[in-house]
C-alpha positions in Angstrom: -51.4 -24.5 -95.7 -53.3 -21.8 -93.7 -51.5 -19.4 -91.5 -52.9 -21.0 -88.3 -51.8 -24.4 -89.4 -48.3 -23.1 -90.1 -48.1 -21.5 -86.7 -49.2 -24.7 -85.0 -46.6 -26.6 -86.9 -43.9 -24.1 -86.0 -44.8 -24.2 -82.4 -44.9 -27.9 -82.3 -41.7 -28.5 -84.2 -39.5 -25.4 -83.7 -40.2 -24.0 -80.3 -40.4 -27.3 -78.5 -39.7 -30.0 -81.0 -38.1 -32.6 -78.7 -40.0 -31.9 -75.4 -42.9 -34.1 -76.2 -40.9 -36.9 -77.8 -41.3 -39.5 -75.0 -45.1 -39.2 -74.6 -45.8 -39.0 -78.3 -43.5 -41.9 -79.0 -45.2 -44.1 -76.3 -48.6 -43.2 -77.4 -47.8 -44.0 -81.1 -46.4 -47.4 -80.0 -49.3 -48.4 -77.8 -51.6 -47.2 -80.5 -50.4 -49.9 -82.9 -51.1 -52.9 -80.5 -54.6 -54.3 -80.2 -55.7 -55.6 -76.8 -56.4 -59.1 -78.1 -52.8 -59.4 -79.3 -51.6 -59.3 -75.7 -54.5 -61.4 -74.2 -56.7 -58.5 -73.0 -60.4 -58.1 -73.8 -61.3 -55.3 -76.1 -64.5 -54.3 -74.2 -66.1 -53.3 -77.4 -65.5 -50.1 -79.4 -62.7 -47.8 -78.2 -62.3 -44.1 -78.6 -58.7 -44.5 -79.7 -56.9 -47.5 -81.2 -54.5 -49.7 -79.4 -53.8 -50.1 -75.7 -54.9 -47.8 -72.9 -52.3 -46.4 -70.6 -53.9 -48.5 -67.8 -53.3 -51.6 -69.8 -49.7 -50.9 -70.6 -49.1 -50.2 -66.9 -50.8 -53.5 -65.9 -48.8 -55.5 -68.4 -45.6 -53.8 -67.5 -46.1 -54.3 -63.7 -46.1 -50.7 -62.7 -48.8 -48.4 -61.3 -51.0 -46.4 -63.6 -49.8 -43.2 -62.0 -46.2 -44.1 -62.6 -46.8 -44.8 -66.2 -48.8 -41.7 -66.7 -45.9 -39.7 -65.3 -43.6 -41.5 -67.6 -45.7 -40.5 -70.7 -45.8 -36.9 -69.4 -42.0 -36.8 -69.4 -41.8 -36.7 -65.6 -40.0 -40.0 -65.1 -36.4 -39.0 -65.4 -35.4 -41.4 -62.6 -37.1 -44.3 -64.2 -35.1 -47.5 -64.0 -33.8 -49.7 -66.8 -36.0 -52.5 -65.5 -39.2 -50.4 -66.0 -38.2 -49.2 -69.5 -37.3 -52.8 -70.4 -40.8 -53.9 -69.3 -42.5 -51.1 -71.3 -40.5 -52.0 -74.3 -41.5 -55.6 -74.0 -45.2 -54.7 -73.7 -45.0 -52.3 -76.7 -43.0 -54.8 -78.7 -40.2 -52.4 -79.5 -37.4 -53.5 -81.7 -33.8 -53.0 -80.7 -33.5 -49.5 -82.1 -36.8 -48.4 -80.7 -35.8 -49.8 -77.3 -32.6 -47.9 -77.3 -34.4 -44.7 -78.4 -36.9 -45.2 -75.5 -34.0 -45.2 -73.1 -32.5 -42.1 -74.7 -35.6 -39.9 -74.7 -36.8 -41.1 -71.3 -33.6 -39.7 -69.7 -32.4 -36.8 -71.9 -29.1 -35.3 -70.8 -29.9 -31.7 -71.4 -27.3 -29.0 -70.9 -24.6 -31.4 -69.7 -22.2 -30.9 -72.6 -22.5 -34.5 -73.8 -21.9 -33.4 -77.3 -18.4 -32.3 -78.1 -17.9 -29.5 -80.6 -18.6 -30.7 -84.2 -15.9 -30.6 -86.8 -16.6 -28.1 -89.6 -15.8 -30.7 -92.2 -14.0 -34.0 -92.6 -10.3 -34.6 -91.9 -7.9 -34.6 -94.9 -7.3 -38.3 -94.5 -11.1 -39.0 -94.7 -11.3 -36.9 -98.0 -8.3 -38.8 -99.3 -10.1 -42.1 -98.5 -13.1 -40.9 -100.4 -11.0 -39.9 -103.4 -9.3 -43.3 -103.4 -12.6 -45.0 -104.1 -12.6 -44.5 -107.8 -15.2 -47.2 -108.6 -17.7 -46.6 -105.7 -19.7 -43.5 -104.9 -19.1 -42.5 -101.3 -19.9 -39.4 -99.1 -19.9 -38.4 -95.5 -22.9 -37.0 -93.6 -23.1 -35.2 -90.2 -25.7 -35.6 -87.4 -28.3 -33.4 -89.2 -27.7 -35.4 -92.5 -25.7 -32.7 -94.1 -23.4 -34.0 -96.8 -20.0 -32.8 -95.6 -17.7 -34.5 -98.2 -17.9 -36.7 -101.3 -15.9 -38.3 -104.1 -16.2 -37.7 -107.8 -18.7 -40.5 -108.4 -21.0 -39.3 -105.7 -20.8 -35.9 -107.1 -21.6 -37.2 -110.7 -24.7 -38.8 -109.3 -26.1 -36.2 -106.9 -24.3 -33.0 -107.9 -23.1 -32.1 -104.4 -20.3 -29.9 -105.8 -22.8 -27.7 -107.7 -25.2 -27.3 -104.8 -25.3 -24.6 -102.2 -24.3 -25.7 -98.8 -27.9 -25.4 -97.5 -29.1 -27.7 -100.3 -26.6 -30.5 -99.3 -28.9 -31.5 -96.5 -30.6 -34.8 -97.4 -33.9 -34.3 -95.7 -34.2 -30.7 -97.1 -33.5 -32.0 -100.5 -35.9 -35.0 -100.3 -38.8 -33.0 -99.0 -38.3 -29.5 -100.5 -36.7 -30.1 -103.9 -39.3 -31.3 -106.5 -36.5 -32.9 -108.5 -36.1 -35.5 -105.6 -39.3 -37.3 -106.8 -37.6 -37.9 -110.2 -34.1 -38.7 -108.7 -35.6 -41.4 -106.4 -38.0 -43.7 -108.1 -38.9 -45.1 -104.6 -39.4 -41.6 -103.1 -41.9 -42.7 -100.4 -39.5 -45.2 -98.9 -36.6 -42.7 -99.2 -38.6 -40.0 -97.4 -39.7 -42.4 -94.6 -36.1 -43.6 -94.1 -34.7 -40.0 -94.0 -37.2 -39.0 -91.3 -36.7 -42.2 -89.2 -32.9 -41.6 -89.3 -33.2 -37.9 -88.4 -35.6 -38.6 -85.5 -33.2 -41.2 -84.1 -30.4 -38.5 -84.2 -32.8 -36.0 -82.7 -33.3 -38.3 -79.7 -29.6 -38.1 -79.0 -29.4 -34.3 -79.5 -32.3 -32.6 -77.7 -30.4 -29.4 -77.3 -29.2 -29.1 -80.9 -30.6 -25.7 -82.1 -29.7 -26.3 -85.8 -31.5 -29.7 -85.8 -34.5 -28.2 -84.1 -34.6 -25.4 -86.7 -34.3 -28.0 -89.5 -37.3 -30.0 -88.1 -39.2 -26.8 -87.7 -38.5 -25.6 -91.3 -39.5 -29.0 -92.8 -42.6 -29.3 -90.6 -43.8 -25.9 -91.8 -42.9 -26.3 -95.5 -43.7 -30.0 -96.1 -46.9 -31.8 -95.2 -45.2 -35.1 -96.1 -42.4 -34.5 -93.6 -44.9 -33.3 -90.9 -47.0 -36.5 -91.3 -43.9 -38.8 -91.2 -42.4 -37.0 -88.2 -45.6 -37.4 -86.3 -45.5 -41.1 -86.9 -42.4 -41.4 -84.7 -40.6 -44.1 -86.6 -36.9 -44.5 -85.6 -34.4 -46.4 -87.6 -30.7 -46.5 -88.1 -29.9 -46.7 -91.8 -26.9 -49.0 -91.6 -27.4 -50.8 -95.0 -29.9 -51.4 -97.7 -30.6 -50.7 -101.4 -31.3 -47.4 -103.0 -32.5 -46.7 -106.6 -31.4 -43.5 -108.3 -32.6 -42.3 -111.7 -29.9 -40.3 -113.4 -30.7 -38.3 -116.5 -27.7 -39.6 -118.5 -27.6 -43.3 -117.4 -31.1 -44.1 -116.4 -31.9 -45.9 -113.1 -29.1 -47.2 -111.0 -29.5 -49.7 -108.2 -27.1 -49.3 -105.3 -26.7 -51.6 -102.4 -25.1 -49.4 -99.6 -23.2 -49.7 -96.4 -22.5 -47.1 -93.7 -19.8 -46.8 -91.1 -19.1 -44.4 -88.3 -15.8 -42.5 -88.6 -14.1 -43.4 -85.3 -12.3 -40.1 -84.9 -15.5 -38.1 -85.4 -18.5 -40.2 -84.0 -21.0 -37.6 -85.4 -19.9 -38.3 -89.0 -21.0 -41.3 -91.1 -19.6 -42.5 -94.3 -22.1 -43.9 -96.8 -20.6 -46.2 -99.6 -22.6 -47.4 -102.6 -21.5 -50.9 -103.6 -22.8 -51.8 -107.0 -22.4 -55.5 -107.8 -19.4 -56.2 -110.1 -20.5 -56.8 -113.7 -24.0 -55.5 -113.1 -25.8 -53.1 -115.3 -25.5 -50.5 -112.7 -21.7 -51.1 -112.5 -21.4 -50.7 -116.2 -23.5 -47.5 -116.3 -21.6 -46.1 -113.3 -18.3 -46.6 -115.2 -19.7 -44.7 -118.2 -20.9 -42.0 -115.8 -17.5 -41.8 -114.2 -15.8 -41.4 -117.6 -18.2 -38.7 -118.6 -17.7 -36.9 -115.3 -13.9 -37.0 -115.7 -14.1 -35.6 -119.2 -16.4 -32.7 -118.1 
């Protein structure tokens, strides 16, 4: 990347990474809807894809000036009714709708985030350790891995990694080994960015999160492209494939849960199907890890 491109990315993602979120998000969402999909004539070729601002305003039942101010981030007093109407026009799903409400009215400098815990409580670590057949770990709001059990360590090597390298997006985008570890790397990368952006919408004043976004934007073209796409998604459950050098490919359904006493912390639990090839390979990996 050229020096000027690096500087542009740094300015966009480090100095003011969250300030343009609302406008960029709305533009990206109206860009994916064609006029004919909502019963409007296309009037021939358009300079940009998707709906114009005037058309979104018309369909949402607000003035063009009002919608323009909203896209420019000057609509902090916007009502739920207007946001709901815009979400309907732009066909936002439940997560995107909630994200729109969050970034439209950011609570900057009001102390809405209580101090974060430096790690997990002893009781949470004991719970992790009690899961001797399922890999499990805890992540914080910037997707740093804060704690793990022995099986999660055997799979991902958290205990051997430096603290800075225990950040999932940093590992996915900056560690070349991640492409081998995750056979479905493009999907994993997109998921990580969508989850990080969702968290960023709730934490516009988080300097460490802003710095992480800036670092990844400068160092990774893939991250920069995905971040600009403005996808937001809560990774509550799903399936992940991991290729381990000793056992081959492991397929893990996973579930996540928020730790009630620390709302910024999320526990991720891999739940291999009993009797599956993955469960058998995981048992072997656990025995190997215990012996070494």
